[in-house]
C-alpha positions as CSV (number, residue, x, y, z in Angstrom):
1,M,151.0,-71.5,145.2
2,R,153.4,-70.9,142.3
3,K,150.5,-70.6,139.9
4,V,148.6,-68.1,142.1
5,A,151.9,-66.0,142.5
6,L,152.4,-66.0,138.7
7,S,148.8,-64.9,138.2
8,I,149.3,-62.1,140.6
9,I,152.5,-60.9,139.0
10,I,150.9,-61.0,135.4
11,I,147.8,-59.1,136.6
12,L,150.0,-56.4,138.4
13,Q,152.0,-55.9,135.2
14,I,148.9,-55.5,133.1
15,F,147.5,-53.0,135.7
16,I,150.7,-51.0,135.9
17,V,151.1,-50.8,132.1
18,S,147.5,-49.9,131.5
19,S,147.3,-47.3,134.1
20,S,150.6,-45.7,132.9
21,T,149.3,-45.6,129.3
22,F,145.9,-44.3,130.5
23,G,147.6,-41.7,132.8
24,Q,149.5,-40.1,129.9
25,S,146.1,-38.6,128.6
26,V,143.0,-38.6,130.7
27,W,144.8,-39.0,134.0
28,K,147.5,-36.3,133.7
29,D,145.8,-33.6,135.8
30,N,145.7,-33.5,139.6
31,R,142.3,-35.2,139.9
32,N,143.7,-38.7,139.4
33,F,144.9,-41.0,142.2
34,Y,146.1,-44.6,142.6
35,E,145.4,-46.8,145.5
36,A,146.4,-50.2,147.0
37,D,144.3,-51.9,149.8
38,F,145.1,-54.9,151.8
39,R,142.2,-57.0,153.1
40,L,141.8,-59.7,155.9
41,G,138.3,-61.2,156.0
42,K,136.1,-63.8,157.5
43,Y,133.4,-65.7,155.6
44,F,129.7,-64.8,156.4
45,P,127.6,-67.8,155.1
46,F,123.9,-67.5,155.0
47,E,123.2,-71.3,155.7
48,E,123.9,-73.1,158.9
49,R,125.7,-76.1,157.3
50,H,128.4,-73.7,156.2
51,E,129.1,-72.3,159.6
52,Y,132.5,-74.0,159.7
53,M,133.7,-71.4,157.2
54,K,133.6,-68.6,159.7
55,S,136.8,-69.6,161.3
56,L,138.7,-69.6,158.1
57,P,140.5,-66.4,156.7
58,Q,140.4,-64.8,153.4
59,Y,143.4,-62.6,152.2
60,G,143.0,-59.9,149.5
61,L,144.7,-57.1,147.6
62,D,142.8,-54.3,145.7
63,L,144.4,-52.0,143.2
64,R,142.4,-48.9,142.1
65,M,142.7,-46.0,139.6
66,G,140.5,-43.2,140.8
67,R,139.2,-39.7,139.9
68,Q,138.6,-37.1,142.5
69,T,135.8,-34.7,141.5
70,D,136.2,-31.1,142.2
71,G,132.7,-29.6,141.9
72,R,132.8,-28.7,138.1
73,S,129.4,-30.3,137.9
74,Q,126.6,-29.6,140.4
75,W,126.1,-33.2,141.2
76,E,129.6,-33.4,142.5
77,K,129.0,-30.8,145.0
78,N,125.6,-32.3,146.0
79,F,127.5,-35.5,147.1
80,N,130.3,-33.7,148.7
81,Y,132.9,-34.2,146.0
82,P,132.9,-38.1,145.6
83,T,135.6,-40.2,143.9
84,Y,135.1,-42.8,141.3
85,G,137.2,-45.2,139.1
86,A,138.1,-48.8,138.3
87,F,139.4,-51.6,140.6
88,L,141.2,-54.9,140.3
89,R,140.7,-57.3,143.3
90,I,142.7,-60.5,144.1
91,E,141.2,-62.8,146.8
92,R,143.1,-65.9,148.2
93,N,140.8,-68.3,149.8
94,H,141.7,-71.0,152.3
95,V,138.8,-73.4,152.2
96,D,139.6,-77.0,151.1
97,S,136.3,-78.9,151.8
98,I,133.7,-77.6,149.5
99,K,131.1,-80.1,148.2
100,Y,131.1,-80.9,144.5
101,T,128.3,-83.3,143.3
102,T,128.7,-85.2,140.1
103,R,127.6,-88.5,138.7
104,N,129.5,-91.8,138.4
105,E,129.5,-94.0,135.4
106,Q,126.3,-95.7,136.5
107,G,124.5,-92.3,136.6
108,Y,124.1,-92.1,140.4
109,A,125.1,-88.8,142.2
110,Y,128.1,-88.7,144.7
111,D,129.9,-86.0,146.5
112,Q,133.6,-84.9,146.3
113,W,135.3,-82.4,148.5
114,I,137.5,-79.9,146.7
115,E,139.1,-76.5,147.3
116,L,137.0,-73.3,147.0
117,G,139.6,-71.8,144.6
118,D,140.8,-68.1,144.3
119,C,139.0,-65.2,142.9
120,Y,139.9,-62.3,140.6
121,S,137.5,-59.3,140.2
122,I,137.4,-56.2,138.0
123,G,134.8,-53.4,138.1
124,G,134.0,-49.8,139.1
125,F,133.5,-48.0,142.4
126,I,132.1,-44.7,143.7
127,N,133.3,-43.3,147.0
128,G,131.5,-40.7,149.0
129,S,131.7,-38.9,152.3
130,F,129.3,-38.8,155.2
131,Y,131.7,-36.2,156.8
132,K,134.5,-34.3,155.1
133,G,137.0,-32.3,157.1
134,N,140.4,-30.6,156.3
135,M,142.5,-33.6,157.4
136,W,140.1,-36.6,157.6
137,S,136.7,-37.8,156.2
138,F,134.4,-40.6,157.1
139,D,133.7,-42.3,153.8
140,Y,131.7,-45.1,152.1
141,D,132.4,-47.2,149.0
142,I,130.1,-48.9,146.5
143,M,131.7,-51.5,144.3
144,G,130.4,-53.5,141.4
145,G,131.8,-55.7,138.6
146,L,132.6,-59.2,137.6
147,S,134.6,-61.9,139.4
148,F,136.4,-64.9,138.0
149,W,136.9,-68.1,140.0
150,T,139.7,-70.6,139.5
151,H,137.4,-73.4,140.6
152,W,133.6,-73.6,139.9
153,G,130.8,-76.1,139.8
154,D,130.7,-76.6,143.5
155,E,127.8,-75.9,146.0
156,F,128.9,-72.2,146.2
157,I,130.0,-71.1,142.6
158,G,128.2,-72.5,139.7
159,S,130.2,-70.7,137.0
160,C,133.6,-69.2,136.2
161,A,132.1,-65.6,135.7
162,N,130.1,-64.0,138.6
163,V,128.8,-60.7,139.8
164,H,130.8,-59.0,142.4
165,L,129.3,-56.4,144.9
166,A,130.8,-54.8,147.9
167,L,129.9,-52.1,150.5
168,D,132.3,-50.5,153.0
169,A,132.6,-47.6,155.3
170,G,135.4,-46.0,157.4
171,P,137.8,-43.1,157.9
172,T,140.3,-41.6,155.4
173,F,143.2,-39.7,156.8
174,M,145.4,-37.1,154.9
175,I,148.9,-37.9,156.0
176,E,150.7,-35.8,153.4
177,D,149.9,-33.6,150.4
178,K,150.2,-36.6,148.1
179,F,149.1,-39.6,150.4
180,D,145.9,-40.8,152.2
181,L,145.7,-43.6,154.7
182,L,142.3,-45.5,154.6
183,V,140.6,-47.9,157.0
184,R,137.5,-49.7,156.0
185,Y,135.1,-52.4,157.1
186,Q,133.6,-54.2,154.2
187,F,130.8,-56.6,153.2
188,S,131.4,-58.3,149.8
189,H,129.4,-60.8,147.8
190,S,130.1,-63.0,144.7
191,S,127.5,-65.2,143.0
192,N,126.1,-65.5,139.4
193,A,122.5,-64.3,139.8
194,A,121.2,-67.9,139.2
195,I,122.6,-68.0,135.7
196,A,124.2,-71.4,136.6
197,L,123.5,-73.5,139.6
198,P,124.6,-74.2,142.3
199,N,124.6,-70.5,143.4
200,C,124.9,-70.2,147.3
201,G,127.6,-67.5,146.6
202,I,130.4,-66.4,148.8
203,N,130.0,-63.6,151.4
204,V,132.9,-62.0,153.2
205,L,133.2,-59.5,156.1
206,S,136.7,-58.0,156.0
207,W,138.9,-55.2,157.4
208,M,140.9,-53.2,154.9
209,V,143.7,-50.9,155.2
210,G,144.8,-48.9,152.1
211,L,147.2,-46.2,150.9
212,R,146.1,-43.7,148.3
213,Y,148.7,-41.7,146.1
214,H,147.9,-38.5,144.3
215,P,150.8,-38.2,141.8
216,N,150.1,-34.6,140.8
217,G,148.6,-33.2,144.1
218,R,145.0,-32.7,144.9
219,P,142.5,-30.5,143.0
220,E,141.0,-27.4,144.5
221,L,137.4,-27.9,145.3
222,Q,135.0,-25.5,143.9
223,P,132.8,-23.9,146.8
224,R,129.2,-24.6,146.9
225,T,126.9,-21.9,145.8
226,P,123.0,-21.6,145.9
227,Y,121.1,-22.9,142.9
228,Q,117.4,-23.3,141.7
229,W,115.9,-26.6,141.0
230,S,112.4,-27.8,140.3
231,K,110.8,-31.1,141.2
232,K,110.1,-33.5,138.2
233,T,107.4,-36.1,137.5
234,S,107.2,-38.6,134.7
235,I,104.9,-41.4,133.5
236,Y,107.1,-44.3,132.5
237,A,106.9,-47.8,131.0
238,S,109.7,-50.5,131.3
239,E,110.4,-54.0,130.1
240,S,112.6,-56.2,132.3
241,F,113.7,-59.8,131.4
242,G,116.1,-62.5,132.7
243,F,116.9,-66.2,132.7
244,L,117.1,-68.5,135.7
245,Q,118.0,-72.1,136.2
246,T,115.3,-73.7,138.5
247,N,116.1,-75.0,142.0
248,E,113.1,-77.4,141.8
249,N,114.3,-81.0,141.5
250,M,112.4,-83.8,139.8
251,R,113.0,-87.4,138.9
252,V,114.0,-86.9,135.3
253,Y,117.5,-88.7,134.9
254,E,117.6,-92.3,134.0
255,T,120.6,-94.3,135.2
256,A,122.6,-97.0,133.2
257,D,120.6,-99.7,135.0
258,G,117.2,-98.1,134.1
259,N,116.4,-96.5,137.5
260,L,115.0,-92.9,137.7
261,V,116.9,-90.5,139.9
262,N,116.5,-86.8,140.8
263,D,118.4,-84.3,138.5
264,L,121.4,-82.3,139.9
265,P,121.3,-78.6,140.1
266,Q,123.6,-78.1,137.1
267,E,121.2,-80.4,135.0
268,R,118.1,-78.5,135.5
269,P,116.4,-76.5,132.7
270,Y,116.4,-72.7,132.1
271,Y,113.3,-70.5,132.3
272,L,112.4,-66.9,131.1
273,G,111.2,-64.3,133.7
274,N,109.7,-61.1,132.3
275,V,108.2,-58.1,133.9
276,I,106.3,-55.1,132.3
277,Q,106.0,-52.1,134.5
278,I,103.8,-49.0,134.2
279,G,104.1,-46.2,136.8
280,F,105.2,-42.7,137.7
281,H,108.7,-41.4,138.6
282,R,109.1,-38.5,141.0
283,Q,112.5,-36.7,141.5
284,F,111.7,-34.8,144.8
285,H,115.3,-33.7,145.4
286,P,118.4,-33.2,143.3
287,K,119.9,-36.3,144.8
288,F,116.8,-38.5,145.3
289,S,113.8,-39.9,143.6
290,Y,111.3,-42.7,143.7
291,D,109.1,-44.9,141.4
292,V,105.7,-46.2,142.1
293,G,104.2,-48.7,139.6
294,L,102.3,-51.9,138.7
295,D,104.3,-55.0,137.8
296,I,102.8,-57.5,135.3
297,G,105.1,-60.5,135.5
298,Y,105.6,-63.8,133.7
299,T,107.5,-66.6,135.4
300,G,108.4,-69.5,133.1
301,E,109.4,-71.6,136.1
302,T,105.7,-72.1,136.8
303,K,105.7,-74.8,134.0
304,R,108.3,-76.8,136.1
305,M,105.9,-76.6,139.1
306,F,103.0,-78.0,137.1
307,E,105.2,-80.8,135.8
308,K,106.3,-81.6,139.3
309,A,102.7,-81.5,140.5
310,H,101.7,-84.2,138.0
311,Q,104.6,-86.2,139.2
312,M,103.5,-85.8,142.8
313,Y,100.0,-86.8,141.7
314,N,101.1,-90.0,140.2
315,D,103.1,-90.8,143.3
316,G,100.0,-90.4,145.5
317,H,101.2,-87.4,147.3
318,E,99.3,-86.1,150.4
319,N,98.6,-82.8,148.8
320,F,96.3,-84.6,146.5
321,T,95.0,-87.5,148.5
322,T,94.5,-85.8,151.9
323,Y,94.3,-82.1,151.2
324,D,92.2,-82.3,147.9
325,V,94.5,-80.0,145.8
326,P,93.0,-80.1,142.2
327,L,95.2,-81.4,139.5
328,L,95.6,-78.6,136.9
329,E,97.1,-78.4,133.4
330,Y,99.7,-75.7,132.7
331,S,98.9,-72.7,130.5
332,F,100.5,-69.3,129.7
333,A,97.9,-67.4,131.9
334,R,98.9,-69.5,134.9
335,S,102.5,-68.1,134.7
336,L,101.4,-64.5,135.3
337,H,101.7,-62.3,138.3
338,I,100.4,-58.8,139.3
339,A,102.2,-56.8,142.0
340,P,102.3,-53.1,143.0
341,S,105.9,-51.9,143.3
342,A,108.0,-49.0,144.8
343,M,111.5,-48.1,144.3
344,F,113.9,-45.5,145.9
345,E,116.8,-44.0,143.9
346,I,119.9,-42.2,144.7
347,N,120.8,-40.1,141.7
348,Y,124.5,-39.5,140.8
349,N,123.9,-37.3,137.7
350,D,122.9,-39.8,135.0
351,F,123.6,-42.9,137.1
352,A,121.2,-44.1,139.9
353,F,121.5,-46.7,142.7
354,C,118.1,-48.3,143.2
355,L,116.5,-50.2,146.0
356,G,112.8,-51.4,146.0
357,G,110.2,-54.0,146.5
358,A,106.8,-55.3,145.6
359,Y,103.9,-57.4,147.1
360,Y,101.9,-59.9,145.0
361,L,98.2,-59.2,144.7
362,W,97.3,-62.0,142.3
363,H,98.9,-65.2,140.6
364,G,97.7,-66.9,137.4
365,I,97.5,-70.2,139.2
366,Y,94.1,-69.2,140.6
367,Y,92.8,-68.7,137.0
368,G,89.9,-71.0,136.3
369,T,89.7,-72.3,139.8
370,D,87.8,-71.5,143.0
371,Q,91.2,-71.0,144.9
372,K,92.0,-67.7,146.6
373,K,95.2,-66.1,147.5
374,T,96.2,-66.4,151.3
375,W,97.2,-63.0,152.7
376,G,99.9,-62.3,155.2
377,L,103.7,-62.0,155.5
378,P,105.2,-65.4,156.4
379,E,105.7,-67.7,153.5
380,D,104.8,-70.8,155.6
381,S,101.2,-69.4,155.8
382,E,100.6,-70.3,152.1
383,S,98.0,-72.9,151.3
384,R,98.6,-76.3,150.0
385,F,97.5,-75.2,146.5
386,E,100.0,-72.4,146.5
387,D,102.7,-74.6,147.7
388,T,102.1,-77.1,144.9
389,Y,101.9,-74.6,141.9
390,L,103.8,-71.5,142.8
391,P,107.6,-71.3,142.5
392,P,109.2,-71.1,146.1
393,C,108.9,-67.7,147.9
394,Y,106.6,-66.2,145.1
395,R,103.6,-65.7,147.4
396,T,104.3,-62.4,149.2
397,F,107.2,-60.0,148.7
398,Y,110.1,-59.6,146.3
399,G,112.9,-57.0,146.3
400,R,115.0,-55.2,143.7
401,L,118.5,-54.0,144.1
402,G,120.5,-52.5,141.1
403,F,121.2,-49.5,139.0
404,K,119.8,-47.4,136.2
405,Y,121.7,-45.2,133.7
406,Y,119.6,-42.3,132.2
407,F,120.3,-41.1,128.6
408,G,118.7,-39.4,125.6
409,E,117.2,-36.0,125.2
410,N,116.2,-34.8,128.7
411,K,117.2,-38.2,130.0
412,N,113.9,-39.7,128.9
413,M,115.2,-43.2,128.7
414,Y,117.3,-45.6,130.9
415,V,118.8,-49.1,130.8
416,G,119.5,-50.9,134.0
417,S,120.1,-54.2,135.7
418,F,118.5,-55.4,139.0
419,M,118.8,-58.5,141.3
420,K,115.2,-59.7,141.6
421,V,115.1,-61.3,145.2
422,H,112.8,-63.5,147.1
423,Q,113.5,-63.8,150.8
424,V,117.2,-62.7,150.4
425,V,117.7,-65.3,147.7
426,I,118.1,-64.0,144.2
427,D,115.5,-65.3,141.8
428,Y,117.3,-64.0,138.6
429,A,119.0,-61.0,137.2
430,E,116.8,-58.4,135.3
431,F,117.9,-56.4,132.4
432,T,115.7,-53.4,132.0
433,F,114.8,-50.7,129.4
434,G,112.6,-48.0,130.3
435,I,111.1,-44.8,128.7
436,N,109.3,-41.7,130.1
437,L,106.1,-41.3,128.2
438,F,105.1,-38.0,129.6
439,N,107.1,-35.4,131.7
440,W,106.4,-32.2,133.6
441,K,108.2,-30.0,136.1
442,S,106.9,-28.1,139.1
443,K,106.3,-24.5,138.5
444,N,107.7,-23.6,141.9
445,E,111.5,-23.5,142.0
446,R,113.4,-24.2,145.2
447,I,116.8,-22.8,146.2
448,Y,119.3,-25.5,147.2
449,K,122.9,-25.0,148.6
């Protein structure tokens, strides 16, 4: 407990000193604010075996430095004068029975039960309003950054550094010219995007009460005025890549007495995932746009599936003895996938939040065989052939959630990061670079207010 208290004191001192130094320059006008939020949460596990955590509390403290927009740019008016800034989050966990699997001296796996540990997160946020009145507003927050755990390697958290995401909504009350009172209900998530296993992640639903301080008062909001805007269309190409540690286990570890045992999650190899996308981008509103494209993907984890298939064949598995699944050799072409995709974007000037999905039309595992794709939605309807050679959950849909940042002349290029998700479980984190090859605007301009 003393170590936790000391860590909190040190972090608070760093935050106060940095905010004071920063405030002497950029934060000197009346658009800046500081905020402290107190959180009480309950864990929200995705798997039934972790249901016991729902009765345990999590306590947290958020410290924020923020900036209130005043309408100097048109996008600020479009989004009802949002705020944005940086946050520091401290989370105290009260879970002392997390499974940690390791090996003994003989090479056999055994379980230990340890504390979950505490979490410290840093990142950025943007806060917007569904409704904005004179004395109160109903707001939402989107938060993203990095979280650092004091314990890791257990079944939830496989690495010290993780991705931290949070969404919340609730009212904000102006209680005095320099002070606001906030109430929020929040969902937060921390995991490492399959960079290191295990990776169940930690999900928390929490109530949050905060106090916001405007040291120099509040800015005067510039009124909305009508403006003209034209729809935009682009033909684009993008390259996205990422790494994942496979969840597929195999007998690859030899113990001290010569027995073969299955590998542990942290011992499994890494594979490359890559997607080349070609499509068109349509910005149909100053705040909103969408992409429609074709994904040509490569999944290195397929090699693992072929290696496992050969092991199953040697073991006399029923897929080969009863269901006559052909035994195939791995090749690069059998790691390819084709899928049409779509994505919706919320455009905050140069920055965009993105949500999309795709449906697989073809997999390389069919190449050189008489096997065909099975169609439908449920993953359990896949054939024995697909179950043998496709990575788990690769048969139907996958989703994307992330962001883009547009830059360059006429914002013709972008970089981004996305979570590539199969059945609500992250496959890997994509890092993306895209470029608009051709652009044109609609000749008809529309007036917006």
